[in-house]
C-alpha positions as CSV (number, residue, x, y, z in Angstrom):
1,M,-4.0,-24.7,20.7
2,S,-7.2,-23.2,19.7
3,C,-9.4,-21.5,22.0
4,Q,-12.1,-23.7,20.7
5,N,-9.4,-27.4,22.1
6,A,-8.4,-25.8,25.2
7,I,-12.0,-25.6,26.3
8,R,-12.5,-28.6,24.7
9,K,-9.8,-29.9,26.7
10,L,-11.2,-28.0,29.7
11,L,-14.3,-28.9,29.8
12,D,-14.2,-32.2,28.6
13,C,-17.0,-31.5,25.8
14,P,-18.8,-32.8,22.7
15,D,-18.1,-30.7,19.8
16,A,-21.7,-29.9,19.9
17,C,-21.7,-27.9,22.8
18,L,-18.9,-25.6,21.4
19,A,-19.7,-23.0,18.3
20,D,-17.2,-19.6,17.7
21,S,-19.8,-17.4,18.5
22,T,-21.2,-14.6,20.6
23,V,-24.5,-15.0,20.0
24,A,-26.6,-17.3,22.2
25,T,-31.1,-17.1,21.5
26,N,-33.7,-19.2,23.2
27,N,-36.8,-18.5,24.0
28,N,-37.1,-15.3,21.8
29,K,-34.1,-13.4,24.3
30,T,-30.6,-12.8,23.3
31,F,-27.4,-12.5,24.5
32,R,-24.9,-10.6,22.1
33,I,-21.5,-9.7,22.5
34,E,-19.9,-6.8,21.0
35,S,-16.2,-6.6,20.8
36,R,-14.1,-3.8,19.2
37,K,-11.0,-5.8,19.3
38,K,-13.4,-8.9,17.3
39,T,-11.6,-10.6,19.9
40,K,-12.9,-14.8,20.0
41,F,-15.5,-16.1,21.8
42,C,-16.2,-19.8,22.7
43,R,-20.0,-20.6,23.4
44,I,-20.7,-23.8,25.3
45,D,-24.5,-24.1,25.5
46,L,-24.7,-26.2,29.4
47,D,-27.4,-28.1,27.4
48,K,-25.2,-30.3,25.9
49,V,-22.7,-30.7,27.8
50,E,-22.5,-33.2,31.0
51,V,-22.7,-31.4,34.1
52,D,-22.9,-33.8,35.9
53,Y,-22.9,-33.6,39.6
54,L,-24.5,-30.4,39.4
55,I,-26.8,-32.2,37.4
56,K,-27.6,-36.0,39.5
57,H,-28.2,-34.3,42.7
58,G,-30.6,-32.0,40.8
59,H,-29.1,-28.4,40.2
60,K,-30.2,-26.2,37.6
61,I,-27.6,-24.6,35.7
62,S,-27.8,-22.1,33.4
63,D,-27.8,-22.0,29.3
64,F,-24.6,-20.6,27.8
65,I,-20.8,-20.1,28.9
66,F,-18.6,-17.7,26.6
67,I,-15.5,-18.2,27.2
68,S,-13.3,-15.8,25.9
69,C,-9.7,-16.7,24.7
70,N,-5.7,-14.8,24.0
71,K,-3.8,-15.8,21.5
72,K,-1.0,-16.3,23.8
73,Q,-0.2,-19.5,25.4
74,S,0.6,-18.4,29.4
75,D,-1.4,-18.9,32.2
76,E,-3.8,-16.3,31.6
77,F,-4.9,-17.8,28.4
78,Y,-8.8,-17.2,29.6
79,E,-9.2,-13.5,28.9
80,A,-13.3,-13.8,29.9
81,Y,-16.0,-15.9,31.7
82,Y,-19.7,-15.5,30.9
83,F,-22.5,-16.9,32.2
84,V,-25.6,-16.3,31.2
85,E,-29.2,-17.6,31.7
86,L,-32.0,-17.0,29.3
87,K,-35.6,-17.0,31.0
88,G,-39.0,-15.7,31.1
89,V,-39.9,-14.2,34.8
90,E,-38.5,-16.3,36.6
91,V,-35.9,-14.2,38.3
92,A,-34.9,-15.3,41.0
93,S,-34.4,-19.0,39.6
94,A,-31.8,-17.5,37.4
95,V,-29.8,-16.1,39.6
96,K,-29.7,-19.0,41.8
97,Q,-28.9,-21.4,38.5
98,I,-26.1,-18.3,37.5
99,E,-24.7,-18.7,40.7
100,T,-24.8,-22.5,40.8
101,T,-23.2,-23.0,38.3
102,I,-20.4,-19.8,38.6
103,K,-19.5,-21.8,42.1
104,N,-19.4,-25.2,40.3
105,F,-17.0,-23.6,37.4
106,R,-15.0,-21.9,39.5
107,T,-14.0,-24.9,41.9
108,K,-13.7,-27.1,39.3
109,H,-11.2,-25.0,36.6
110,N,-10.0,-22.4,38.9
111,A,-11.8,-19.0,37.2
112,P,-10.2,-16.0,38.6
113,L,-14.0,-14.1,39.6
114,D,-12.5,-10.9,38.1
115,R,-12.6,-12.6,35.2
116,V,-16.3,-14.5,36.1
117,S,-19.5,-12.5,35.3
118,G,-23.4,-13.9,35.4
119,Y,-26.2,-12.3,32.6
120,I,-30.2,-12.8,33.0
121,V,-32.3,-11.9,29.9
122,S,-35.8,-11.9,31.0
123,S,-38.9,-10.7,29.8
124,G,-40.5,-7.5,31.1
125,V,-40.4,-7.9,35.5
126,P,-42.7,-6.5,37.8
127,G,-41.5,-3.2,40.2
128,K,-40.8,-6.0,43.4
129,A,-39.6,-9.1,41.1
130,N,-36.8,-6.3,40.2
131,L,-36.2,-5.3,44.0
132,K,-35.4,-9.1,44.8
133,F,-32.9,-9.4,42.0
134,Q,-31.0,-6.0,42.9
135,N,-31.3,-7.2,46.4
136,E,-29.0,-11.0,45.0
137,K,-27.5,-8.5,43.2
138,E,-26.0,-7.3,46.1
139,R,-25.7,-10.5,47.7
140,L,-23.6,-11.9,44.7
141,R,-21.2,-8.7,45.3
142,K,-20.3,-9.4,48.3
143,Q,-19.0,-12.7,47.1
144,K,-17.3,-10.8,44.7
145,I,-19.8,-12.6,41.6
146,H,-20.9,-9.3,39.3
147,L,-24.7,-10.1,37.9
148,Y,-26.6,-8.2,35.0
149,R,-30.2,-8.3,33.8
150,G,-31.3,-7.1,30.4
151,T,-35.1,-7.8,29.0
152,N,-35.5,-9.8,26.1
153,Q,-32.0,-8.8,24.6
154,Y,-28.8,-8.0,26.6
155,I,-25.5,-6.5,24.7
156,K,-22.6,-6.6,26.5
157,S,-19.4,-4.8,25.3
158,H,-15.9,-6.6,25.7
159,P,-13.2,-4.2,25.0
């Protein structure tokens, strides 16, 4: 089964939500994955997936999930899960969106925490907001959720 087909089945999402891509762009913000091993990634556009429970209960979710699949069919089929929010200066709401999406995804799909991380790409952030981000990052780290932030563009290096 291909990575896209496996993810389509896992998430029950239409063709429009999936792409073989390592790049997401929105609001003049870009997230890009560079893989030395040329690992295949599927990009899931969560605006095109009906995440019914979260949306019905008024929660905002992250913009994208990138999932890498290894070539072997096994329990370890999915190697990495990158949750991405492309945002202006609202870093606090981006943190909440990432956290909500990761927790919901893990509950429904049992993604191992050591393979899950969140990325926020935002505009320049004032010092006070950056301090708040650092506090939120530390709070999530204690829950074993790794969170990273970049300004306007973030390039994630994947082994």
